[in-house]
ROSE-937413 format. One record per residue (C-alpha): x, y, z; residue in one letter. Coordinates in Angstrom, 1 decimal, always signed. Example, Ala and Ser with C-alpha at 12.3 -4.5 7.8 and 13.67 -1.06 7.14 Angstrom:
! residues 2
<atom x="+12.3" y="-4.5" z="+7.8" resn="A"/>
<atom x="+13.7" y="-1.1" z="+7.1" resn="S"/>
! end
This chain:
! residues 424
<atom x="+54.0" y="-155.2" z="-32.9" resn="X"/>
<atom x="+56.7" y="-154.1" z="-35.6" resn="X"/>
<atom x="+58.6" y="-150.8" z="-35.5" resn="X"/>
<atom x="+56.3" y="-149.2" z="-38.1" resn="X"/>
<atom x="+53.2" y="-150.4" z="-36.0" resn="X"/>
<atom x="+54.8" y="-149.1" z="-32.8" resn="X"/>
<atom x="+55.6" y="-145.7" z="-34.5" resn="X"/>
<atom x="+52.2" y="-145.2" z="-35.9" resn="X"/>
<atom x="+50.5" y="-145.9" z="-32.7" resn="X"/>
<atom x="+52.6" y="-143.6" z="-30.8" resn="X"/>
<atom x="+52.0" y="-140.7" z="-33.5" resn="X"/>
<atom x="+48.2" y="-141.4" z="-33.4" resn="X"/>
<atom x="+48.0" y="-141.4" z="-29.5" resn="X"/>
<atom x="+50.1" y="-138.2" z="-29.2" resn="X"/>
<atom x="+48.0" y="-136.3" z="-31.8" resn="X"/>
<atom x="+44.8" y="-137.4" z="-30.2" resn="X"/>
<atom x="+46.0" y="-136.5" z="-26.8" resn="X"/>
<atom x="+47.2" y="-133.2" z="-27.8" resn="X"/>
<atom x="+43.8" y="-132.5" z="-29.5" resn="X"/>
<atom x="+42.3" y="-133.4" z="-26.1" resn="X"/>
<atom x="+44.5" y="-131.0" z="-24.3" resn="X"/>
<atom x="+44.0" y="-128.1" z="-26.9" resn="X"/>
<atom x="+40.1" y="-128.3" z="-26.6" resn="X"/>
<atom x="+39.8" y="-129.5" z="-22.9" resn="X"/>
<atom x="+42.9" y="-128.9" z="-20.6" resn="X"/>
<atom x="+44.7" y="-126.2" z="-22.5" resn="X"/>
<atom x="+47.9" y="-127.0" z="-21.0" resn="X"/>
<atom x="+51.3" y="-126.6" z="-22.5" resn="X"/>
<atom x="+51.4" y="-129.1" z="-25.1" resn="X"/>
<atom x="+53.7" y="-131.6" z="-23.9" resn="X"/>
<atom x="+52.6" y="-131.3" z="-20.3" resn="X"/>
<atom x="+49.0" y="-131.7" z="-21.4" resn="X"/>
<atom x="+49.9" y="-134.8" z="-23.4" resn="X"/>
<atom x="+51.7" y="-136.4" z="-20.3" resn="X"/>
<atom x="+48.6" y="-135.7" z="-18.1" resn="X"/>
<atom x="+46.1" y="-137.4" z="-20.5" resn="X"/>
<atom x="+48.3" y="-140.2" z="-21.1" resn="X"/>
<atom x="+48.6" y="-140.7" z="-17.3" resn="X"/>
<atom x="+45.2" y="-140.3" z="-16.6" resn="X"/>
<atom x="+44.2" y="-142.8" z="-19.2" resn="X"/>
<atom x="+46.6" y="-145.2" z="-17.8" resn="X"/>
<atom x="+45.4" y="-144.9" z="-14.4" resn="X"/>
<atom x="+41.7" y="-145.3" z="-15.6" resn="X"/>
<atom x="+42.7" y="-148.4" z="-17.2" resn="X"/>
<atom x="+44.7" y="-149.9" z="-14.1" resn="X"/>
<atom x="+41.0" y="-149.0" z="-12.2" resn="X"/>
<atom x="+38.9" y="-150.8" z="-14.9" resn="X"/>
<atom x="+41.3" y="-153.7" z="-14.5" resn="X"/>
<atom x="+40.7" y="-153.5" z="-10.8" resn="X"/>
<atom x="+36.8" y="-153.5" z="-11.3" resn="X"/>
<atom x="+36.8" y="-156.1" z="-14.1" resn="X"/>
<atom x="+39.9" y="-158.3" z="-13.6" resn="X"/>
<atom x="+38.5" y="-160.9" z="-16.2" resn="X"/>
<atom x="+39.4" y="-158.1" z="-19.2" resn="X"/>
<atom x="+42.9" y="-158.3" z="-18.5" resn="X"/>
<atom x="+43.0" y="-154.9" z="-19.9" resn="X"/>
<atom x="+46.1" y="-153.7" z="-17.7" resn="X"/>
<atom x="+48.2" y="-156.9" z="-18.8" resn="X"/>
<atom x="+47.4" y="-156.1" z="-22.4" resn="X"/>
<atom x="+48.5" y="-152.7" z="-22.3" resn="X"/>
<atom x="+51.5" y="-153.6" z="-20.0" resn="X"/>
<atom x="+52.6" y="-155.9" z="-22.9" resn="X"/>
<atom x="+52.5" y="-153.4" z="-25.5" resn="X"/>
<atom x="+54.2" y="-150.6" z="-23.1" resn="X"/>
<atom x="+57.1" y="-153.2" z="-22.0" resn="X"/>
<atom x="+57.4" y="-154.1" z="-25.7" resn="X"/>
<atom x="+58.7" y="-150.6" z="-26.3" resn="X"/>
<atom x="+62.2" y="-150.2" z="-24.6" resn="X"/>
<atom x="+61.9" y="-146.7" z="-23.3" resn="X"/>
<atom x="+65.5" y="-146.5" z="-22.4" resn="X"/>
<atom x="+66.9" y="-147.5" z="-25.7" resn="X"/>
<atom x="+64.3" y="-145.3" z="-27.7" resn="X"/>
<atom x="+65.2" y="-142.5" z="-25.7" resn="X"/>
<atom x="+69.1" y="-142.7" z="-25.1" resn="X"/>
<atom x="+69.7" y="-144.5" z="-28.6" resn="X"/>
<atom x="+67.1" y="-142.5" z="-30.5" resn="X"/>
<atom x="+65.3" y="-139.3" z="-29.3" resn="X"/>
<atom x="+67.7" y="-138.0" z="-26.9" resn="X"/>
<atom x="+70.5" y="-136.9" z="-29.6" resn="X"/>
<atom x="+67.7" y="-135.1" z="-31.8" resn="X"/>
<atom x="+66.1" y="-133.4" z="-28.7" resn="X"/>
<atom x="+69.5" y="-132.1" z="-27.4" resn="X"/>
<atom x="+70.6" y="-131.1" z="-31.1" resn="X"/>
<atom x="+67.4" y="-129.4" z="-31.6" resn="X"/>
<atom x="+67.7" y="-127.8" z="-28.0" resn="X"/>
<atom x="+71.4" y="-126.4" z="-28.8" resn="X"/>
<atom x="+70.4" y="-124.8" z="-32.2" resn="X"/>
<atom x="+68.2" y="-122.3" z="-30.3" resn="X"/>
<atom x="+70.9" y="-121.3" z="-27.7" resn="X"/>
<atom x="+73.3" y="-118.7" z="-29.3" resn="X"/>
<atom x="+77.0" y="-119.2" z="-28.1" resn="X"/>
<atom x="+77.1" y="-115.5" z="-27.7" resn="X"/>
<atom x="+74.7" y="-115.3" z="-25.2" resn="X"/>
<atom x="+76.0" y="-118.7" z="-23.5" resn="X"/>
<atom x="+79.6" y="-116.8" z="-23.4" resn="X"/>
<atom x="+78.1" y="-114.2" z="-20.8" resn="X"/>
<atom x="+76.6" y="-117.2" z="-18.6" resn="X"/>
<atom x="+79.4" y="-119.6" z="-18.9" resn="X"/>
<atom x="+80.7" y="-119.5" z="-15.4" resn="X"/>
<atom x="+77.3" y="-120.3" z="-14.1" resn="X"/>
<atom x="+76.5" y="-122.9" z="-16.5" resn="X"/>
<atom x="+79.7" y="-124.8" z="-16.2" resn="X"/>
<atom x="+79.4" y="-124.9" z="-12.5" resn="X"/>
<atom x="+75.8" y="-125.9" z="-12.3" resn="X"/>
<atom x="+76.3" y="-128.6" z="-15.1" resn="X"/>
<atom x="+79.5" y="-130.1" z="-13.1" resn="X"/>
<atom x="+79.8" y="-129.4" z="-9.6" resn="X"/>
<atom x="+76.0" y="-128.9" z="-9.4" resn="X"/>
<atom x="+75.3" y="-132.3" z="-11.0" resn="X"/>
<atom x="+77.9" y="-134.1" z="-8.5" resn="X"/>
<atom x="+76.7" y="-132.2" z="-5.6" resn="X"/>
<atom x="+73.2" y="-133.3" z="-6.2" resn="X"/>
<atom x="+74.2" y="-136.8" z="-6.8" resn="X"/>
<atom x="+76.1" y="-136.8" z="-3.5" resn="X"/>
<atom x="+73.4" y="-135.3" z="-1.6" resn="X"/>
<atom x="+70.5" y="-137.3" z="-2.9" resn="X"/>
<atom x="+72.5" y="-140.4" z="-2.7" resn="X"/>
<atom x="+73.3" y="-139.9" z="+1.0" resn="X"/>
<atom x="+70.0" y="-138.9" z="+2.0" resn="X"/>
<atom x="+68.2" y="-141.6" z="+0.1" resn="X"/>
<atom x="+70.5" y="-144.2" z="+1.5" resn="X"/>
<atom x="+70.0" y="-143.1" z="+5.1" resn="X"/>
<atom x="+66.1" y="-143.1" z="+4.6" resn="X"/>
<atom x="+65.7" y="-146.3" z="+2.9" resn="X"/>
<atom x="+68.9" y="-148.4" z="+4.0" resn="X"/>
<atom x="+69.9" y="-148.7" z="+0.4" resn="X"/>
<atom x="+73.8" y="-149.4" z="-0.3" resn="X"/>
<atom x="+75.4" y="-146.3" z="-0.7" resn="X"/>
<atom x="+76.6" y="-146.9" z="-4.1" resn="X"/>
<atom x="+73.2" y="-147.9" z="-5.6" resn="X"/>
<atom x="+71.9" y="-144.8" z="-3.6" resn="X"/>
<atom x="+74.5" y="-142.6" z="-5.6" resn="X"/>
<atom x="+73.5" y="-144.1" z="-8.8" resn="X"/>
<atom x="+69.8" y="-142.9" z="-7.9" resn="X"/>
<atom x="+71.1" y="-139.6" z="-7.1" resn="X"/>
<atom x="+72.6" y="-139.6" z="-10.6" resn="X"/>
<atom x="+69.5" y="-141.0" z="-12.0" resn="X"/>
<atom x="+67.6" y="-137.9" z="-11.2" resn="X"/>
<atom x="+70.3" y="-135.1" z="-11.0" resn="X"/>
<atom x="+70.0" y="-134.2" z="-15.0" resn="X"/>
<atom x="+67.3" y="-131.6" z="-15.3" resn="X"/>
<atom x="+65.0" y="-131.3" z="-18.4" resn="X"/>
<atom x="+63.4" y="-127.7" z="-18.5" resn="X"/>
<atom x="+62.9" y="-127.9" z="-22.3" resn="X"/>
<atom x="+58.9" y="-128.5" z="-21.6" resn="X"/>
<atom x="+58.8" y="-125.2" z="-19.8" resn="X"/>
<atom x="+61.1" y="-123.0" z="-21.8" resn="X"/>
<atom x="+58.0" y="-121.8" z="-23.7" resn="X"/>
<atom x="+56.1" y="-121.2" z="-20.7" resn="X"/>
<atom x="+59.3" y="-119.2" z="-19.1" resn="X"/>
<atom x="+59.5" y="-117.1" z="-22.4" resn="X"/>
<atom x="+55.6" y="-116.3" z="-21.9" resn="X"/>
<atom x="+56.6" y="-114.9" z="-18.4" resn="X"/>
<atom x="+59.0" y="-112.3" z="-20.0" resn="X"/>
<atom x="+62.1" y="-113.6" z="-18.2" resn="X"/>
<atom x="+65.3" y="-111.8" z="-18.4" resn="X"/>
<atom x="+67.2" y="-113.1" z="-21.4" resn="X"/>
<atom x="+70.3" y="-114.2" z="-19.2" resn="X"/>
<atom x="+67.9" y="-116.2" z="-16.8" resn="X"/>
<atom x="+66.5" y="-117.9" z="-19.6" resn="X"/>
<atom x="+70.0" y="-118.8" z="-21.0" resn="X"/>
<atom x="+71.3" y="-120.1" z="-17.8" resn="X"/>
<atom x="+68.1" y="-122.6" z="-17.6" resn="X"/>
<atom x="+68.5" y="-123.7" z="-21.3" resn="X"/>
<atom x="+72.4" y="-123.9" z="-21.2" resn="X"/>
<atom x="+72.4" y="-125.9" z="-18.1" resn="X"/>
<atom x="+69.8" y="-128.3" z="-19.0" resn="X"/>
<atom x="+71.5" y="-129.2" z="-22.2" resn="X"/>
<atom x="+75.0" y="-129.7" z="-20.7" resn="X"/>
<atom x="+74.0" y="-131.4" z="-17.3" resn="X"/>
<atom x="+72.0" y="-134.1" z="-19.2" resn="X"/>
<atom x="+75.3" y="-135.2" z="-20.8" resn="X"/>
<atom x="+77.3" y="-134.8" z="-17.5" resn="X"/>
<atom x="+74.6" y="-136.6" z="-15.5" resn="X"/>
<atom x="+74.5" y="-139.5" z="-18.2" resn="X"/>
<atom x="+78.3" y="-139.8" z="-17.4" resn="X"/>
<atom x="+78.4" y="-139.8" z="-14.0" resn="X"/>
<atom x="+75.6" y="-142.4" z="-14.1" resn="X"/>
<atom x="+77.8" y="-144.6" z="-16.5" resn="X"/>
<atom x="+80.8" y="-144.4" z="-14.2" resn="X"/>
<atom x="+78.7" y="-145.3" z="-11.1" resn="X"/>
<atom x="+77.3" y="-148.4" z="-12.7" resn="X"/>
<atom x="+80.5" y="-149.3" z="-13.9" resn="X"/>
<atom x="+81.8" y="-149.4" z="-10.4" resn="X"/>
<atom x="+78.7" y="-150.9" z="-9.2" resn="X"/>
<atom x="+78.0" y="-153.5" z="-12.0" resn="X"/>
<atom x="+81.5" y="-154.0" z="-13.9" resn="X"/>
<atom x="+80.2" y="-157.2" z="-15.6" resn="X"/>
<atom x="+76.9" y="-155.7" z="-16.7" resn="X"/>
<atom x="+78.7" y="-152.4" z="-17.7" resn="X"/>
<atom x="+79.2" y="-153.4" z="-21.4" resn="X"/>
<atom x="+82.8" y="-152.1" z="-21.7" resn="X"/>
<atom x="+82.1" y="-148.7" z="-20.3" resn="X"/>
<atom x="+82.7" y="-149.7" z="-16.6" resn="X"/>
<atom x="+85.9" y="-149.0" z="-14.5" resn="X"/>
<atom x="+87.7" y="-152.4" z="-15.7" resn="X"/>
<atom x="+91.0" y="-152.1" z="-14.2" resn="X"/>
<atom x="+90.4" y="-153.3" z="-10.6" resn="X"/>
<atom x="+87.3" y="-151.0" z="-10.4" resn="X"/>
<atom x="+89.5" y="-148.3" z="-9.2" resn="X"/>
<atom x="+88.2" y="-144.8" z="-8.9" resn="X"/>
<atom x="+91.3" y="-143.5" z="-11.0" resn="X"/>
<atom x="+89.7" y="-145.7" z="-13.9" resn="X"/>
<atom x="+86.4" y="-143.9" z="-13.1" resn="X"/>
<atom x="+87.8" y="-140.6" z="-13.5" resn="X"/>
<atom x="+89.5" y="-141.8" z="-16.9" resn="X"/>
<atom x="+86.3" y="-142.9" z="-18.0" resn="X"/>
<atom x="+84.9" y="-139.7" z="-17.1" resn="X"/>
<atom x="+87.0" y="-137.6" z="-19.1" resn="X"/>
<atom x="+87.1" y="-140.0" z="-21.8" resn="X"/>
<atom x="+83.2" y="-139.8" z="-22.2" resn="X"/>
<atom x="+82.8" y="-136.1" z="-21.3" resn="X"/>
<atom x="+86.0" y="-134.8" z="-23.2" resn="X"/>
<atom x="+85.8" y="-137.2" z="-26.1" resn="X"/>
<atom x="+82.0" y="-136.4" z="-26.7" resn="X"/>
<atom x="+82.8" y="-132.6" z="-26.7" resn="X"/>
<atom x="+85.8" y="-132.7" z="-28.8" resn="X"/>
<atom x="+84.1" y="-134.9" z="-31.5" resn="X"/>
<atom x="+80.8" y="-132.9" z="-31.6" resn="X"/>
<atom x="+83.1" y="-129.6" z="-32.1" resn="X"/>
<atom x="+85.1" y="-131.6" z="-34.9" resn="X"/>
<atom x="+81.9" y="-132.8" z="-36.7" resn="X"/>
<atom x="+80.2" y="-129.5" z="-36.5" resn="X"/>
<atom x="+83.0" y="-127.5" z="-37.8" resn="X"/>
<atom x="+83.1" y="-130.2" z="-40.9" resn="X"/>
<atom x="+79.6" y="-130.0" z="-41.6" resn="X"/>
<atom x="+79.8" y="-125.9" z="-41.1" resn="X"/>
<atom x="+82.6" y="-125.8" z="-43.8" resn="X"/>
<atom x="+80.4" y="-128.0" z="-46.1" resn="X"/>
<atom x="+77.3" y="-126.1" z="-45.4" resn="X"/>
<atom x="+79.0" y="-122.5" z="-46.3" resn="X"/>
<atom x="+79.8" y="-124.1" z="-49.6" resn="X"/>
<atom x="+76.3" y="-125.2" z="-50.6" resn="X"/>
<atom x="+73.2" y="-123.2" z="-51.1" resn="X"/>
<atom x="+70.4" y="-125.6" z="-51.2" resn="X"/>
<atom x="+68.0" y="-125.2" z="-48.1" resn="X"/>
<atom x="+66.6" y="-128.8" z="-48.6" resn="X"/>
<atom x="+70.2" y="-130.6" z="-48.8" resn="X"/>
<atom x="+71.4" y="-128.4" z="-45.9" resn="X"/>
<atom x="+68.8" y="-129.5" z="-43.7" resn="X"/>
<atom x="+69.3" y="-133.2" z="-44.7" resn="X"/>
<atom x="+73.2" y="-132.5" z="-43.8" resn="X"/>
<atom x="+71.8" y="-131.4" z="-40.3" resn="X"/>
<atom x="+69.8" y="-134.4" z="-39.7" resn="X"/>
<atom x="+72.9" y="-136.4" z="-40.8" resn="X"/>
<atom x="+75.0" y="-134.9" z="-38.1" resn="X"/>
<atom x="+72.7" y="-135.4" z="-35.5" resn="X"/>
<atom x="+72.2" y="-139.2" z="-36.4" resn="X"/>
<atom x="+75.5" y="-140.3" z="-37.6" resn="X"/>
<atom x="+77.3" y="-138.3" z="-35.0" resn="X"/>
<atom x="+75.4" y="-139.8" z="-32.2" resn="X"/>
<atom x="+76.0" y="-143.2" z="-33.6" resn="X"/>
<atom x="+79.6" y="-142.6" z="-34.1" resn="X"/>
<atom x="+79.8" y="-141.7" z="-30.3" resn="X"/>
<atom x="+77.9" y="-144.8" z="-29.3" resn="X"/>
<atom x="+80.8" y="-146.6" z="-31.3" resn="X"/>
<atom x="+83.6" y="-144.8" z="-29.7" resn="X"/>
<atom x="+82.3" y="-145.2" z="-26.5" resn="X"/>
<atom x="+82.1" y="-141.0" z="-25.9" resn="X"/>
<atom x="+79.3" y="-139.1" z="-24.6" resn="X"/>
<atom x="+76.8" y="-138.7" z="-27.5" resn="X"/>
<atom x="+74.7" y="-136.3" z="-25.5" resn="X"/>
<atom x="+77.5" y="-134.0" z="-24.9" resn="X"/>
<atom x="+78.5" y="-134.2" z="-28.6" resn="X"/>
<atom x="+74.9" y="-133.3" z="-29.4" resn="X"/>
<atom x="+75.1" y="-130.3" z="-27.7" resn="X"/>
<atom x="+78.4" y="-129.2" z="-28.7" resn="X"/>
<atom x="+77.5" y="-129.8" z="-32.5" resn="X"/>
<atom x="+74.2" y="-128.1" z="-32.2" resn="X"/>
<atom x="+75.7" y="-125.0" z="-30.5" resn="X"/>
<atom x="+78.4" y="-124.7" z="-33.1" resn="X"/>
<atom x="+76.1" y="-125.2" z="-36.1" resn="X"/>
<atom x="+73.0" y="-122.8" z="-34.3" resn="X"/>
<atom x="+75.5" y="-120.0" z="-33.9" resn="X"/>
<atom x="+78.4" y="-119.9" z="-36.2" resn="X"/>
<atom x="+76.9" y="-122.0" z="-39.0" resn="X"/>
<atom x="+73.8" y="-119.8" z="-38.8" resn="X"/>
<atom x="+75.7" y="-116.5" z="-39.1" resn="X"/>
<atom x="+78.3" y="-117.6" z="-41.5" resn="X"/>
<atom x="+77.0" y="-120.9" z="-43.4" resn="X"/>
<atom x="+73.6" y="-120.5" z="-44.2" resn="X"/>
<atom x="+71.5" y="-118.1" z="-46.3" resn="X"/>
<atom x="+68.4" y="-116.5" z="-45.0" resn="X"/>
<atom x="+66.3" y="-119.1" z="-46.6" resn="X"/>
<atom x="+68.2" y="-121.9" z="-45.4" resn="X"/>
<atom x="+68.0" y="-120.5" z="-41.7" resn="X"/>
<atom x="+64.3" y="-120.6" z="-42.1" resn="X"/>
<atom x="+64.2" y="-124.2" z="-43.3" resn="X"/>
<atom x="+66.7" y="-125.4" z="-40.8" resn="X"/>
<atom x="+64.8" y="-123.6" z="-37.9" resn="X"/>
<atom x="+61.3" y="-124.7" z="-38.9" resn="X"/>
<atom x="+62.7" y="-128.3" z="-39.5" resn="X"/>
<atom x="+64.1" y="-128.5" z="-36.2" resn="X"/>
<atom x="+61.5" y="-126.8" z="-34.3" resn="X"/>
<atom x="+59.0" y="-129.2" z="-35.6" resn="X"/>
<atom x="+61.1" y="-132.1" z="-34.8" resn="X"/>
<atom x="+61.6" y="-130.9" z="-31.2" resn="X"/>
<atom x="+57.9" y="-130.5" z="-30.9" resn="X"/>
<atom x="+57.0" y="-134.1" z="-32.2" resn="X"/>
<atom x="+59.6" y="-135.9" z="-30.1" resn="X"/>
<atom x="+58.7" y="-134.1" z="-27.0" resn="X"/>
<atom x="+55.1" y="-134.9" z="-27.7" resn="X"/>
<atom x="+55.9" y="-138.7" z="-28.3" resn="X"/>
<atom x="+58.3" y="-138.7" z="-25.3" resn="X"/>
<atom x="+55.9" y="-137.0" z="-22.4" resn="X"/>
<atom x="+53.2" y="-139.7" z="-24.1" resn="X"/>
<atom x="+55.6" y="-142.6" z="-23.2" resn="X"/>
<atom x="+56.5" y="-140.9" z="-19.9" resn="X"/>
<atom x="+52.6" y="-141.2" z="-19.2" resn="X"/>
<atom x="+52.2" y="-144.5" z="-20.1" resn="X"/>
<atom x="+55.6" y="-146.0" z="-18.4" resn="X"/>
<atom x="+53.0" y="-146.1" z="-15.0" resn="X"/>
<atom x="+52.6" y="-149.6" z="-16.5" resn="X"/>
<atom x="+56.6" y="-150.5" z="-15.9" resn="X"/>
<atom x="+56.6" y="-149.6" z="-12.7" resn="X"/>
<atom x="+55.6" y="-151.4" z="-9.6" resn="X"/>
<atom x="+52.6" y="-149.7" z="-7.7" resn="X"/>
<atom x="+53.8" y="-150.9" z="-4.1" resn="X"/>
<atom x="+52.3" y="-148.8" z="-0.9" resn="X"/>
<atom x="+55.7" y="-149.3" z="+0.5" resn="X"/>
<atom x="+57.2" y="-147.0" z="-1.9" resn="X"/>
<atom x="+55.0" y="-144.1" z="-1.3" resn="X"/>
<atom x="+56.9" y="-142.7" z="+1.7" resn="X"/>
<atom x="+60.7" y="-143.2" z="+0.0" resn="X"/>
<atom x="+58.6" y="-141.3" z="-3.1" resn="X"/>
<atom x="+57.8" y="-138.5" z="-1.0" resn="X"/>
<atom x="+61.3" y="-138.4" z="+0.6" resn="X"/>
<atom x="+63.0" y="-138.6" z="-2.8" resn="X"/>
<atom x="+60.9" y="-135.7" z="-4.1" resn="X"/>
<atom x="+61.8" y="-133.6" z="-1.1" resn="X"/>
<atom x="+65.6" y="-134.4" z="-1.2" resn="X"/>
<atom x="+65.7" y="-133.8" z="-5.0" resn="X"/>
<atom x="+64.3" y="-130.4" z="-4.4" resn="X"/>
<atom x="+66.6" y="-129.6" z="-1.4" resn="X"/>
<atom x="+69.5" y="-130.8" z="-3.5" resn="X"/>
<atom x="+68.5" y="-128.6" z="-6.3" resn="X"/>
<atom x="+68.2" y="-125.6" z="-4.2" resn="X"/>
<atom x="+71.8" y="-126.2" z="-2.7" resn="X"/>
<atom x="+73.1" y="-126.8" z="-6.2" resn="X"/>
<atom x="+71.9" y="-123.4" z="-7.4" resn="X"/>
<atom x="+72.5" y="-121.4" z="-4.5" resn="X"/>
<atom x="+76.3" y="-122.3" z="-4.0" resn="X"/>
<atom x="+77.1" y="-121.1" z="-7.4" resn="X"/>
<atom x="+75.1" y="-117.9" z="-7.5" resn="X"/>
<atom x="+76.8" y="-117.2" z="-4.0" resn="X"/>
<atom x="+80.2" y="-118.1" z="-5.2" resn="X"/>
<atom x="+80.0" y="-115.8" z="-8.2" resn="X"/>
<atom x="+78.0" y="-113.1" z="-6.9" resn="X"/>
<atom x="+81.1" y="-110.9" z="-5.8" resn="X"/>
<atom x="+82.1" y="-110.5" z="-9.6" resn="X"/>
<atom x="+78.5" y="-110.2" z="-11.2" resn="X"/>
<atom x="+75.0" y="-109.1" z="-10.7" resn="X"/>
<atom x="+71.9" y="-111.5" z="-10.9" resn="X"/>
<atom x="+68.4" y="-111.3" z="-12.2" resn="X"/>
<atom x="+66.0" y="-111.0" z="-8.9" resn="X"/>
<atom x="+64.4" y="-114.4" z="-8.6" resn="X"/>
<atom x="+67.3" y="-116.4" z="-10.1" resn="X"/>
<atom x="+67.8" y="-118.8" z="-7.0" resn="X"/>
<atom x="+64.0" y="-119.8" z="-6.7" resn="X"/>
<atom x="+63.2" y="-120.1" z="-10.4" resn="X"/>
<atom x="+66.3" y="-122.1" z="-11.3" resn="X"/>
<atom x="+65.4" y="-124.3" z="-8.3" resn="X"/>
<atom x="+61.9" y="-124.9" z="-9.2" resn="X"/>
<atom x="+62.5" y="-124.9" z="-12.9" resn="X"/>
<atom x="+65.0" y="-127.7" z="-12.7" resn="X"/>
<atom x="+62.7" y="-130.2" z="-14.0" resn="X"/>
<atom x="+63.4" y="-134.1" z="-14.1" resn="X"/>
<atom x="+62.2" y="-135.7" z="-17.5" resn="X"/>
<atom x="+62.5" y="-138.7" z="-19.6" resn="X"/>
<atom x="+66.3" y="-139.1" z="-19.2" resn="X"/>
<atom x="+65.9" y="-139.9" z="-15.4" resn="X"/>
<atom x="+63.1" y="-142.7" z="-16.3" resn="X"/>
<atom x="+65.3" y="-144.0" z="-19.3" resn="X"/>
<atom x="+68.6" y="-144.4" z="-16.8" resn="X"/>
<atom x="+66.3" y="-146.2" z="-14.3" resn="X"/>
<atom x="+64.9" y="-148.6" z="-16.5" resn="X"/>
<atom x="+68.5" y="-149.5" z="-18.0" resn="X"/>
<atom x="+69.8" y="-150.3" z="-14.6" resn="X"/>
<atom x="+70.7" y="-154.1" z="-14.2" resn="X"/>
<atom x="+68.0" y="-156.2" z="-12.4" resn="X"/>
<atom x="+68.6" y="-156.1" z="-8.6" resn="X"/>
<atom x="+66.4" y="-156.3" z="-5.6" resn="X"/>
<atom x="+66.7" y="-152.5" z="-5.2" resn="X"/>
<atom x="+65.7" y="-151.6" z="-8.9" resn="X"/>
<atom x="+61.9" y="-151.8" z="-8.5" resn="X"/>
<atom x="+62.4" y="-149.2" z="-5.7" resn="X"/>
<atom x="+64.6" y="-147.0" z="-7.7" resn="X"/>
<atom x="+62.3" y="-147.0" z="-10.9" resn="X"/>
<atom x="+59.3" y="-146.4" z="-8.8" resn="X"/>
<atom x="+60.6" y="-143.4" z="-7.1" resn="X"/>
<atom x="+62.2" y="-142.1" z="-9.9" resn="X"/>
<atom x="+59.1" y="-142.1" z="-11.9" resn="X"/>
<atom x="+57.2" y="-140.4" z="-9.1" resn="X"/>
<atom x="+59.9" y="-137.8" z="-8.9" resn="X"/>
<atom x="+59.4" y="-137.1" z="-12.5" resn="X"/>
<atom x="+55.8" y="-136.9" z="-12.7" resn="X"/>
<atom x="+55.6" y="-134.4" z="-9.7" resn="X"/>
<atom x="+58.5" y="-132.4" z="-11.3" resn="X"/>
<atom x="+56.6" y="-132.1" z="-14.7" resn="X"/>
<atom x="+53.3" y="-131.7" z="-13.6" resn="X"/>
<atom x="+53.4" y="-129.8" z="-10.2" resn="X"/>
<atom x="+56.5" y="-127.7" z="-11.1" resn="X"/>
<atom x="+56.0" y="-127.4" z="-14.8" resn="X"/>
<atom x="+52.5" y="-126.0" z="-14.3" resn="X"/>
<atom x="+53.6" y="-123.6" z="-11.6" resn="X"/>
<atom x="+56.9" y="-122.2" z="-12.8" resn="X"/>
<atom x="+55.4" y="-119.7" z="-14.8" resn="X"/>
<atom x="+53.2" y="-118.0" z="-12.0" resn="X"/>
<atom x="+56.4" y="-118.4" z="-9.6" resn="X"/>
<atom x="+58.6" y="-116.5" z="-12.1" resn="X"/>
<atom x="+56.1" y="-113.7" z="-12.7" resn="X"/>
<atom x="+55.8" y="-113.3" z="-9.0" resn="X"/>
<atom x="+59.5" y="-113.2" z="-8.0" resn="X"/>
<atom x="+61.3" y="-112.3" z="-11.2" resn="X"/>
<atom x="+62.5" y="-108.9" z="-12.4" resn="X"/>
<atom x="+63.1" y="-108.3" z="-16.0" resn="X"/>
<atom x="+65.9" y="-106.0" z="-15.5" resn="X"/>
<atom x="+69.4" y="-107.1" z="-13.9" resn="X"/>
<atom x="+69.5" y="-106.3" z="-10.2" resn="X"/>
<atom x="+72.4" y="-106.2" z="-7.4" resn="X"/>
<atom x="+73.5" y="-109.5" z="-6.3" resn="X"/>
<atom x="+71.6" y="-108.9" z="-2.9" resn="X"/>
<atom x="+68.5" y="-109.2" z="-5.1" resn="X"/>
<atom x="+68.7" y="-112.6" z="-5.5" resn="X"/>
! end
């Protein structure tokens, strides 16, 4: 199948499954599409077991594996999704929560990677470095799918900003941590991204600073240039096109310069969404830009969750992986709890928190497509099937179970007004 045929198929399936969800399941759109896709995949696998002569599963698997999910997300959709998400987070709101967001997106990701890696190595016997890579794979959170549900729960604005801001930044940080660890473990396969100078940890640190710092700096520079252009233009359609060029062109420039494209997309999106909106766009342009990027966000999320549902054909369904998958889910939740609790406790003497901050941010730290993409991008090894299958199970549990229960949980434990630190 060529690119146009694949794109057409994905759009038709996303629209069809979205319609089924709208009339039958009535779940949040992205989650509903994923569930319908997953049930369809399981049904086809069941039919294949009953009537193996049809070869149905092999045909579908051929189509699914023909779509490079990792490349489609990491080199295509991710930049647009992060840019669109960042447009809706105001810097003025983020300033008030910058300390928590910064700690959770850096120390929290590192701590989660370490805890999950050590625990998974202990329960599976996996080499520690590979287990740390697995920890980095499932460290990034992706609560974008439930932000609408959280808003419907009438959460305090500060808590919503924490969840959105952390998810935007820890996607980029988690990806950089993953690159560093893969560069150490697979120097020959790192494609120039690895720690080349003797695989030293000093080189790994340099790589981290290059990716993260370079991505942030480039995002701010490109965002500022685009802002200066847009403030001199009053053509809504052209200005929308300029923002699209920033997202696409900036992402590809990062890939060429070996700096973090996700972090670039977030920084550029924050600048355009706040300063650019207030000082560089007319009211009409603001409506055009907001509507366009909201639509892009919805469409890409629908396609992404559709692909996640069908990626069950890319994993190895092995009974030996069931126990490691269950343990990985528990490890992921435990590490997330610690990664959320420590920053809250550390900062509680100097600031108040909304009641329910810890349970909501722990349970709302969803894993998403980036984790599956990172697992798929790993070089082949004897441990890759286990990492891929377990990662997929963690993501499915996270989206379906946590995603569908986070709103009831938030309504039960949250207080819409700020409370004393003792209230968390």
